[in-house]
Backbone as numpy.savetxt, mean C-alpha at the origin, in Angstrom:
# Nx Ny Nz CAx CAy CAz Cx Cy Cz
-21.03 -16.00 13.37 -20.69 -14.67 13.83 -19.23 -14.39 13.50
-18.94 -13.20 12.98 -17.57 -12.87 12.61 -16.87 -12.17 13.77
-15.58 -12.33 13.82 -14.75 -11.73 14.86 -14.21 -10.41 14.34
-14.76 -9.29 14.83 -14.37 -7.96 14.34 -12.89 -7.67 14.52
-12.27 -7.95 15.70 -10.83 -7.68 15.82 -10.00 -8.47 14.80
-10.40 -9.70 14.53 -9.67 -10.52 13.55 -9.83 -9.93 12.15
-11.05 -9.49 11.81 -11.30 -8.86 10.51 -10.48 -7.59 10.36
-10.46 -6.78 11.41 -9.71 -5.51 11.37 -8.22 -5.76 11.22
-7.70 -6.77 11.93 -6.28 -7.09 11.84 -5.94 -7.57 10.43
-6.82 -8.37 9.84 -6.59 -8.87 8.48 -6.61 -7.71 7.48
-7.55 -6.78 7.67 -7.63 -5.63 6.77 -6.38 -4.75 6.91
-5.95 -4.52 8.15 -4.74 -3.74 8.38 -3.54 -4.42 7.72
-3.42 -5.72 7.90 -2.31 -6.46 7.31 -2.31 -6.32 5.80
-3.47 -6.47 5.18 -3.58 -6.38 3.72 -3.23 -4.98 3.23
-3.72 -3.97 3.92 -3.43 -2.60 3.50 -1.96 -2.25 3.70
-1.36 -2.76 4.76 0.08 -2.52 4.97 0.88 -3.14 3.83
0.53 -4.33 3.44 1.23 -5.01 2.34 1.04 -4.23 1.04
-0.20 -3.84 0.76 -0.49 -3.09 -0.46 0.26 -1.76 -0.49
0.24 -1.04 0.64 0.90 0.26 0.71 2.41 0.10 0.53
2.99 -0.95 1.11 4.43 -1.19 0.96 4.77 -1.42 -0.51
3.98 -2.25 -1.17 4.25 -2.54 -2.58 4.09 -1.29 -3.44
3.05 -0.51 -3.17 2.84 0.71 -3.93 3.96 1.72 -3.69
4.55 1.67 -2.50 5.68 2.55 -2.19 6.97 2.04 -2.82
6.92 0.83 -3.40 8.09 0.27 -4.07 9.17 -0.22 -3.12
8.76 -0.65 -1.93 9.71 -1.10 -0.92 9.58 -2.60 -0.68
10.70 -3.21 -0.36 10.68 -4.62 0.03 10.48 -4.71 1.54
10.12 -5.87 2.01 9.99 -6.06 3.45 11.32 -5.80 4.14
12.40 -6.21 3.52 13.73 -5.97 4.09 14.04 -4.50 4.22
13.67 -3.72 3.20 13.91 -2.28 3.25 13.10 -1.63 4.37
11.84 -2.04 4.49 10.98 -1.49 5.54 11.55 -1.84 6.91
11.97 -3.08 7.07 12.53 -3.51 8.35 13.75 -2.67 8.71
14.61 -2.46 7.74 15.83 -1.67 8.00 15.49 -0.23 8.37
14.55 0.36 7.63 14.17 1.76 7.89 13.52 1.94 9.26
12.83 0.92 9.73 12.12 1.03 11.02 12.86 0.35 12.17
14.02 -0.23 11.88 14.78 -0.90 12.92 14.14 -2.20 13.40
13.49 -2.91 12.48 12.86 -4.19 12.79 13.61 -5.31 12.07
13.29 -6.53 12.41 13.79 -7.68 11.65 12.81 -7.94 10.52
13.32 -8.41 9.35 12.43 -8.65 8.21 11.29 -9.61 8.55
11.54 -10.67 9.31 10.41 -11.55 9.65 9.30 -10.83 10.43
9.65 -9.79 11.16 8.62 -9.01 11.88 7.68 -8.33 10.89
8.25 -7.77 9.82 7.42 -7.12 8.80 6.54 -8.17 8.13
7.09 -9.33 7.85 6.32 -10.42 7.25 5.16 -10.83 8.16
5.43 -10.96 9.45 4.39 -11.34 10.41 3.31 -10.27 10.51
3.70 -9.00 10.45 2.73 -7.91 10.49 1.82 -8.00 9.26
2.42 -8.20 8.08 1.64 -8.26 6.84 0.79 -9.51 6.75
1.14 -10.53 7.51 0.33 -11.75 7.53 -0.77 -11.66 8.59
-0.75 -10.59 9.38 -1.76 -10.43 10.43 -1.46 -11.23 11.67
-0.24 -11.74 11.78 0.13 -12.58 12.92 0.82 -11.81 14.04
1.16 -10.56 13.79 1.83 -9.74 14.80 1.09 -8.42 14.92
0.83 -8.03 16.14 0.17 -6.75 16.38 1.11 -5.61 16.04
0.53 -4.49 15.64 1.29 -3.30 15.28 1.06 -2.26 16.37
2.14 -1.75 16.93 2.00 -0.71 17.95 1.56 0.60 17.29
1.06 1.51 18.09 0.64 2.82 17.57 1.83 3.53 16.94
2.99 3.43 17.56 4.20 4.07 17.03 4.58 3.45 15.68
4.54 2.13 15.59 4.86 1.46 14.33 3.86 1.84 13.24
2.59 1.91 13.61 1.55 2.28 12.64 1.82 3.67 12.09
2.16 4.58 12.97 2.47 5.95 12.57 3.68 5.99 11.65
4.72 5.25 11.99 5.94 5.20 11.16 5.65 4.59 9.80
4.87 3.52 9.78 4.53 2.87 8.51 3.69 3.79 7.63
2.73 4.48 8.22 1.89 5.40 7.44 2.75 6.50 6.83
3.67 7.03 7.60 4.55 8.08 7.09 5.46 7.53 5.98
6.03 6.36 6.22 6.93 5.74 5.24 6.21 5.47 3.92
4.96 5.01 4.00 4.20 4.65 2.80 3.41 5.82 2.22
3.45 6.96 2.89 2.74 8.16 2.45 1.23 7.91 2.34
0.69 7.27 3.37 -0.76 7.06 3.48 -1.16 7.45 4.90
-2.44 7.58 5.14 -2.89 7.92 6.49 -3.04 6.65 7.33
-2.80 6.81 8.62 -3.01 5.69 9.54 -4.48 5.29 9.51
-5.37 6.26 9.35 -6.81 5.96 9.28 -7.12 5.05 8.10
-6.48 5.29 6.95 -6.71 4.41 5.79 -6.18 3.02 6.09
-4.98 2.95 6.67 -4.40 1.63 6.98 -5.32 0.84 7.90
-5.97 1.51 8.85 -6.83 0.83 9.81 -8.24 0.60 9.28
-8.52 1.03 8.05 -9.83 0.79 7.46 -10.89 1.78 7.91
-10.46 2.90 8.47 -11.42 3.91 8.93 -11.80 4.88 7.82
-11.11 4.79 6.71 -11.38 5.63 5.55 -11.74 4.70 4.40
-12.79 4.98 3.66 -13.19 4.08 2.57 -12.08 3.90 1.55
-12.07 2.74 0.95 -11.07 2.40 -0.07 -11.62 2.73 -1.45
-12.08 3.96 -1.61 -12.65 4.37 -2.90 -11.99 5.66 -3.35
-12.15 5.95 -4.62 -11.61 7.17 -5.21 -12.75 8.16 -5.38
-12.51 9.39 -5.02 -13.50 10.45 -5.16 -13.35 11.06 -6.55
-14.33 10.86 -7.39 -14.26 11.39 -8.76 -14.18 12.91 -8.79
-14.57 13.56 -7.71 -14.50 15.02 -7.65 -13.13 15.52 -7.21
-12.21 14.62 -6.88 -10.86 15.01 -6.45 -10.21 15.77 -7.60
-9.80 17.02 -7.38 -9.20 17.81 -8.46 -7.93 17.18 -9.04
-7.19 16.46 -8.22 -5.97 15.81 -8.72 -6.32 14.72 -9.72
-7.39 13.99 -9.43 -7.84 12.94 -10.34 -8.34 13.54 -11.64
-9.07 14.62 -11.54 -9.58 15.30 -12.74 -8.43 15.83 -13.60
-7.42 16.41 -12.94 -6.26 16.91 -13.68 -5.54 15.76 -14.38
-5.33 14.67 -13.67 -4.66 13.52 -14.27 -5.44 13.00 -15.47
-6.75 12.93 -15.36 -7.57 12.45 -16.47 -7.45 13.37 -17.68
-7.47 14.68 -17.43 -7.32 15.64 -18.54 -5.98 15.47 -19.23
-4.92 15.31 -18.43 -3.59 15.15 -19.00 -3.46 13.85 -19.78
-4.10 12.80 -19.31 -4.04 11.51 -20.01 -4.70 11.60 -21.38
-5.76 12.39 -21.49 -6.43 12.50 -22.79 -5.56 13.20 -23.83
-4.55 13.92 -23.40 -3.67 14.64 -24.31 -2.55 13.76 -24.87
-2.37 12.58 -24.29 -1.29 11.70 -24.74 -1.62 11.02 -26.06
-0.59 10.77 -26.85 -0.75 9.97 -28.06 -1.04 8.55 -27.63
-1.77 7.78 -28.45 -2.13 6.41 -28.07 -0.92 5.54 -27.67
0.19 5.66 -28.40 1.37 4.86 -28.07 1.94 5.27 -26.71
1.95 6.57 -26.42 2.46 7.05 -25.14 1.54 6.61 -23.99
0.25 6.64 -24.23 -0.70 6.19 -23.21 -0.48 4.70 -22.92
-0.27 3.92 -23.96 -0.03 2.49 -23.78 1.24 2.25 -22.97
2.30 3.00 -23.27 3.55 2.87 -22.52 3.36 3.25 -21.06
2.60 4.30 -20.81 2.32 4.73 -19.44 1.53 3.67 -18.68
0.53 3.09 -19.32 -0.27 2.04 -18.68 0.58 0.82 -18.36
1.51 0.49 -19.24 2.43 -0.63 -18.98 3.34 -0.31 -17.81
3.79 0.93 -17.73 4.64 1.35 -16.62 3.88 1.25 -15.30
2.64 1.70 -15.29 1.83 1.61 -14.08 1.63 0.15 -13.68
1.35 -0.70 -14.66 1.17 -2.12 -14.38 2.45 -2.72 -13.81
3.59 -2.33 -14.35 4.87 -2.85 -13.86 5.12 -2.39 -12.43
4.70 -1.18 -12.10 4.89 -0.66 -10.74 4.04 -1.43 -9.74
2.93 -1.96 -10.18 2.02 -2.69 -9.28 2.20 -4.20 -9.38
3.19 -4.61 -10.18 3.41 -6.03 -10.42 3.70 -6.78 -9.12
3.07 -7.92 -8.95 3.23 -8.72 -7.75 4.30 -9.79 -7.90
5.19 -9.64 -8.85 6.20 -10.67 -9.08 7.46 -10.40 -8.26
7.29 -9.86 -7.04 8.43 -9.61 -6.18 8.96 -10.91 -5.60
10.03 -10.82 -4.89 10.69 -11.97 -4.27 9.67 -12.74 -3.43
9.52 -14.06 -3.64 8.54 -14.85 -2.90 8.76 -14.80 -1.39
9.99 -14.57 -0.94 10.26 -14.48 0.51 9.53 -13.28 1.11
9.16 -12.31 0.31 8.56 -11.08 0.81 7.06 -11.07 0.72
6.46 -12.16 0.35 5.00 -12.17 0.23 4.36 -12.85 1.39
């Protein structure tokens, strides 16, 4: 039998870490912005520290995601009917192959997990 609170905490921790990285912030930067110690952010992302409702709200705002997504209440899928996604796809088809390759490399670099090991 699985422990639902433990699963939810693990999912929240993983999404917080992912959202922080996508926002381009280090754990130290997040800690400073929220008035926390960096180890607190690390413990939150490891699922070892509970997140208060206020902290969850602040983190969602900082990372520009919804608290519902962070808590796993919103599916982790992309809606192909999203007009923003359709616009992006149309614009990508207009790029020259070399420019598209450079853009894909830039996106990969933005998602690169080679950050400081202390922050993982």
